[in-house]
N, C-alpha and C positions, 0 to 999 in steps of 0.2 A: 293503800300502804302494802298490802300483801303483794300487790302487783310489783311494786317497787322492789320489795324484798325478794320476790322470787320471779325475776323478769323473764325467765325462760318457760314459766308455767302459763297455761292458757287462762286468760282473764275470766272466761265463763266458768271455768272448773274452780277457781279460786273464789269467785262470787257465790258459787253453788254451795262450796264447803262452808263459807261464812253464813250463809242463810240456814243451812242444815244445823250449824252449832245453835243458833238462836231459836229455830223452830222445832227440832227433833231431839228430844234428850237422849235418845239411843246414841246419836252421834258423839256425845260427850263421853262415852266410853274412851274414846281415844283422846280428844281434846278436853281437859278438865276446865281450864279457866283462860279468859281473856281479860287482860286488863288494859286499859287506854290511859292515855294522858291527855289532858286538855289544857289550852292556853287561850285565853280571851274567846272562850266559846268554840274555838277550832280543836279538832282532834290532831295532835301533833306526834303522838307515839302510840305503840302497841306491844304488848308481850303476850305471846301464846305459850300456855302451859300443859303439859301432860304428865301423867304418872306411868313411868316405864319399869317393867318389871327388873330389868338391869340396864346398867350403863357403864360404859368403860370407865375403869378407874374408881368406881364406887363400890362400897361393900354392903350397903344397906339395900332393902327392896321394900316396897317400890321406891323408886327415885323420881322426885320431881324433876322435869326436864323442861328446858327452855326450847321449845320447838321454833319459835319465830320471835325476834325482837327487832323493832324498827323505830327510828325517830326521823321525822321529816328533816331534810337537810339544813332548812332555815331555822330549826329548833335545836340543833345539835350544839353541845359544849355549854349547855345552861343548866345541866344537872337533871334533865328529863329522863335520859336513859338509866342513870343511877337510881333515880326514884322508882322507875318501873322495876328495876332489879331488886331493889329493896322491899317493893310491894310483893314481888313474886316469893321472895325469901320469907317474908312473913306468912304469907300463904302456905308456904312448904311447912314452916315450923308449925303451923295450926293442924297441918295434915299428920304431924308426929314425925317429919323428916329430920335427919341429922346432916344431910348434904343436898345439893342440887347439881344438875350437869346440864351441859349444853354442848353443841358443836357448831362449827363453822366452815365454809368453804375454805380449803387450804390457802388459796390466795387472798383471801379477804383480810388484808393487814388492819384495816380501820376496826373491824369487829374484833380481831385478835388483840388488838392494843386496848379496846374497851373491856374485853372480858378481864385482860391481865389487871388493869387499873382498879377493877372491882374486886379482886382478890380470886379469881379463878386461877387454877393452875393447870397447865397443859398436862395431860396424861397421855397421849398417843397422836400419832399422824397416820393417817390411812390414805391410800390410793386405791380407788375402786376400779374394777376392770369389767368389760362386758364383752361378749362374743356371740355374735348372731348365729343360730342354728339353722336358719333358712337356707 
């Protein structure tokens, strides 16, 4: 699922990160919680959460942050994504949070629509730049 969510990332790096999350408690300094959704014994969705010191548009700190959110294509439009976000929101409330944040790739219309349907409001648009100094 992580590879499908981040297709440009190296599969070995994504696998190593997942392994570190479960095996090394120090890794959880960044990634606080991973929630999964199952259907008939198959994992069909996941959401990864962190606590960031700041997030665009937010006034509280720390801010629970959706680092990754994915539902398998065959399981979409069945409420699984909504259930994952609701579980994330409940986890955030238990942490004492009053808001939760997320981001998407600017061209990802499916994710943009999903966020808006679940009550997220757009607070900013960003274009990132890079220049090689080599």
